C-alpha positions in Angstrom: 4.8 -30.6 -17.2 4.5 -27.0 -16.1 7.6 -24.8 -16.4 8.7 -22.8 -13.4 7.8 -19.1 -13.7 10.5 -16.8 -14.8 12.0 -15.3 -11.6 12.7 -12.0 -13.3 8.9 -11.5 -14.0 7.4 -10.0 -10.8 4.0 -11.6 -11.5 5.4 -15.1 -12.0 4.3 -16.3 -8.6 0.8 -14.9 -9.0 0.0 -15.7 -12.6 0.9 -18.6 -14.8 0.0 -18.4 -18.5 -1.4 -21.7 -19.7 -1.5 -22.3 -23.4 -2.2 -19.3 -25.6 -4.6 -17.5 -23.2 -4.7 -13.8 -23.3 -2.7 -12.1 -20.6 -5.0 -10.4 -18.1 -4.9 -6.6 -18.0 -3.4 -6.5 -14.4 -0.5 -8.6 -15.6 0.2 -6.2 -18.5 0.0 -3.3 -16.0 2.3 -4.9 -13.6 4.8 -5.7 -16.3 4.8 -2.1 -17.5 5.2 -0.8 -13.9 8.1 -3.2 -13.5 9.9 -2.1 -16.7 9.1 1.6 -16.3 9.5 2.3 -12.6 10.8 -0.7 -10.5 13.7 -2.1 -12.5 15.7 1.1 -12.5 19.0 -0.4 -13.8 17.1 -2.5 -16.4 18.7 -5.8 -15.5 15.4 -7.7 -15.5 15.2 -8.1 -11.8 14.8 -6.0 -8.7 17.8 -5.7 -6.4 17.7 -4.8 -2.7 17.6 -1.0 -3.3 15.0 -1.2 -6.1 12.8 -3.4 -3.8 13.2 -0.9 -0.9 12.2 2.0 -3.2 9.2 0.1 -4.3 8.0 -0.9 -0.9 8.9 2.4 0.9 9.5 5.2 -1.6 11.8 8.0 -0.3 9.2 10.6 -0.9 6.5 8.8 1.1 5.2 10.8 4.0 4.2 8.3 6.8 2.3 10.9 8.9 0.2 12.2 6.0 -0.6 8.7 4.8 -1.7 7.6 8.2 -3.8 10.7 8.8 -5.5 10.3 5.4 -6.1 6.6 6.3 -7.7 7.5 9.6 -10.0 10.2 8.1 -10.9 7.9 5.2 -11.9 5.0 7.4 -13.6 7.1 10.1 -15.4 9.9 8.2 -18.8 8.3 7.9 -20.6 11.2 6.3 -17.6 11.9 4.0 -17.5 15.7 4.9 -13.7 15.7 5.3 -14.1 16.3 9.1 -14.1 14.0 12.0 -16.7 14.4 14.8 -16.3 13.0 18.3 -18.9 10.3 17.4 -17.0 9.3 14.3 -13.8 8.9 16.2 -15.5 7.0 19.1 -17.1 4.7 16.5 -13.7 3.8 15.1 -11.8 4.1 18.4 -10.0 0.8 17.8 -8.6 2.2 14.6 -7.2 5.3 16.5 -5.9 3.3 19.5 -4.0 1.1 17.1 -2.5 4.0 15.0 1.0 5.3 15.1 -0.5 8.8 14.4 -2.0 8.8 17.9 1.1 7.1 19.4 -1.0 4.0 19.8 -3.8 5.8 21.7 -1.5 7.8 24.1 -2.4 11.1 22.3 -6.1 10.5 22.9 -5.5 10.5 26.7 -3.6 13.9 26.6 -6.3 15.8 24.7 -9.6 16.9 26.2 -11.2 17.3 22.8 -11.1 13.5 22.4 
């Protein structure tokens, strides 16, 4: 029978090594990330604080990340600037964004 994956290995639920198959590169990378950055107290598992830091790092800037996302998704000619047409073409993205207060900011600004 198949053994249950090791709960301390973060990739255990996504990858199961059958036989002597070579470990995929992404598994090696994830294992290194786990050991080097995620398991800060080196106990072989991620506690609540380590998981929180992984999912939402303290130095993560929400506004900047959302702005970069909006520009990346909307800037069709990739010139680093958004035109009225590019914004209108992706209006659903802007209306659903926290950066525009879910569309409210678009109503208050004539340029949109």
